[in-house]
Rosetta silent file (secondary structure, phi, psi, omega in degrees, C-alpha in Angstrom):
SEQUENCE: XXXXXXXXXXXXXXXXXXXXXXXXXXXXXXXXXXXXXXXXXXXXXXXXXXXXXXXXXXXXXXXX
SCORE:     score description
SCORE:     0.000 S_00000001
   1 L     0.000  146.095 -177.837   38.246   27.506  -22.768 S_00000001
   2 L   -75.110  156.274 -179.218   38.610   25.362  -19.673 S_00000001
   3 H   -61.738  -36.508 -178.523   41.264   26.022  -17.084 S_00000001
   4 H   -66.185  -37.065  177.188   42.864   22.629  -17.682 S_00000001
   5 H   -68.657  -41.703  178.119   43.296   23.380  -21.393 S_00000001
   6 H   -62.515  -41.436  179.726   44.713   26.826  -20.626 S_00000001
   7 H   -64.674  -42.113  178.741   47.077   25.302  -18.089 S_00000001
   8 H   -63.861  -41.371  178.151   48.214   22.657  -20.593 S_00000001
   9 H   -64.049  -38.836  177.802   48.811   25.318  -23.242 S_00000001
  10 H   -64.156  -43.772  178.333   50.826   27.322  -20.743 S_00000001
  11 H   -62.827  -40.818  178.576   52.945   24.308  -19.818 S_00000001
  12 H   -63.360  -40.644  179.350   53.539   23.565  -23.505 S_00000001
  13 H   -65.553  -38.930  175.963   54.609   27.159  -24.081 S_00000001
  14 H   -59.958  -45.985 -179.151   57.003   26.910  -21.130 S_00000001
  15 H   -64.049  -41.779  177.582   58.541   23.738  -22.569 S_00000001
  16 H   -60.301  -44.223  179.667   58.855   25.328  -26.014 S_00000001
  17 H   -63.762  -40.510  178.810   60.579   28.315  -24.458 S_00000001
  18 H   -63.122  -43.225  178.429   62.977   26.129  -22.495 S_00000001
  19 H   -63.156  -43.927 -179.591   63.911   24.237  -25.658 S_00000001
  20 H   -62.664  -41.635  178.271   64.375   27.484  -27.570 S_00000001
  21 H   -62.334  -44.167 -179.629   66.574   28.872  -24.798 S_00000001
  22 H   -63.875  -41.901  178.187   68.696   25.707  -24.762 S_00000001
  23 H   -63.199  -44.700  178.232   69.129   25.740  -28.538 S_00000001
  24 H   -59.065  -39.758  178.041   70.101   29.398  -28.397 S_00000001
  25 H   -65.463  -42.462 -178.552   72.645   28.602  -25.708 S_00000001
  26 H   -62.998  -42.777 -177.093   74.053   25.711  -27.735 S_00000001
  27 H   -92.741   -1.027  177.971   74.491   27.748  -30.911 S_00000001
  28 L    76.267   29.828 -178.632   75.509   30.940  -29.110 S_00000001
  29 L  -103.797  100.099 -176.868   72.445   32.943  -30.169 S_00000001
  30 H   -65.276  -34.739  179.436   71.603   35.360  -27.348 S_00000001
  31 H   -63.499  -43.292  178.934   68.485   36.617  -29.079 S_00000001
  32 H   -63.944  -38.780  177.626   67.101   33.087  -29.307 S_00000001
  33 H   -60.985  -46.288 -179.029   67.914   32.552  -25.639 S_00000001
  34 H   -64.115  -41.483  177.918   66.049   35.730  -24.687 S_00000001
  35 H   -62.804  -39.026  177.737   63.059   34.785  -26.831 S_00000001
  36 H   -63.566  -42.176  177.385   63.014   31.389  -25.161 S_00000001
  37 H   -64.076  -38.367  177.110   63.013   32.961  -21.718 S_00000001
  38 H   -61.982  -41.805  177.419   60.170   35.215  -22.837 S_00000001
  39 H   -62.130  -39.432  179.496   58.156   32.186  -23.969 S_00000001
  40 H   -63.997  -43.435  179.507   58.746   30.567  -20.594 S_00000001
  41 H   -63.602  -43.915  179.057   57.510   33.642  -18.739 S_00000001
  42 H   -62.625  -40.790  178.305   54.420   33.870  -20.959 S_00000001
  43 H   -64.164  -42.755  178.462   53.713   30.180  -20.402 S_00000001
  44 H   -63.141  -37.027  178.113   54.053   30.524  -16.633 S_00000001
  45 H   -63.495  -40.506  178.276   51.655   33.473  -16.740 S_00000001
  46 H   -63.942  -42.239  179.289   49.079   31.340  -18.561 S_00000001
  47 H   -62.841  -46.067 -179.690   49.443   28.561  -16.000 S_00000001
  48 H   -61.848  -42.913  178.960   49.095   31.020  -13.122 S_00000001
  49 H   -63.499  -41.476  179.212   46.016   32.624  -14.685 S_00000001
  50 H   -64.103  -41.071  178.675   44.390   29.228  -15.232 S_00000001
  51 H   -66.462  -38.568  178.326   45.048   28.244  -11.620 S_00000001
  52 H   -64.186  -41.725  178.415   43.635   31.561  -10.400 S_00000001
  53 H   -62.705  -41.186  178.779   40.476   31.054  -12.463 S_00000001
  54 H   -61.574  -44.315 -179.802   40.065   27.564  -11.029 S_00000001
  55 H   -65.240  -41.081  179.586   40.401   28.897   -7.484 S_00000001
  56 H   -62.522  -43.230  179.163   37.970   31.742   -8.146 S_00000001
  57 H   -65.012  -40.149  179.763   35.386   29.337   -9.530 S_00000001
  58 H   -62.857  -46.988 -179.419   35.896   26.982   -6.598 S_00000001
  59 H   -68.854  -33.267  175.945   35.446   29.752   -4.052 S_00000001
  60 H   -64.013  -39.845  177.791   32.478   31.114   -5.986 S_00000001
  61 H   -67.183  -35.226  179.685   30.826   27.700   -5.813 S_00000001
  62 H   -67.807  -27.073 -176.849   31.518   27.522   -2.077 S_00000001
  63 H   -80.175  -21.156 -176.670   29.726   30.845   -1.526 S_00000001
  64 L   -79.768    0.000    0.000   26.484   29.754   -3.172 S_00000001
């Protein structure tokens, strides 16, 4: 999968997590809030990994 698709999926997961956290906060559900924060962290990790892959490929191309 391309880095841009991975990055987009990560951003979407972050947004989903933020929404889940907000809903949990609104209804007073701490578990939902925690799950939402977890989704955000997982999404950020995907974005970071995609950016790292892009940089590695860029630097690899520069070395050739």
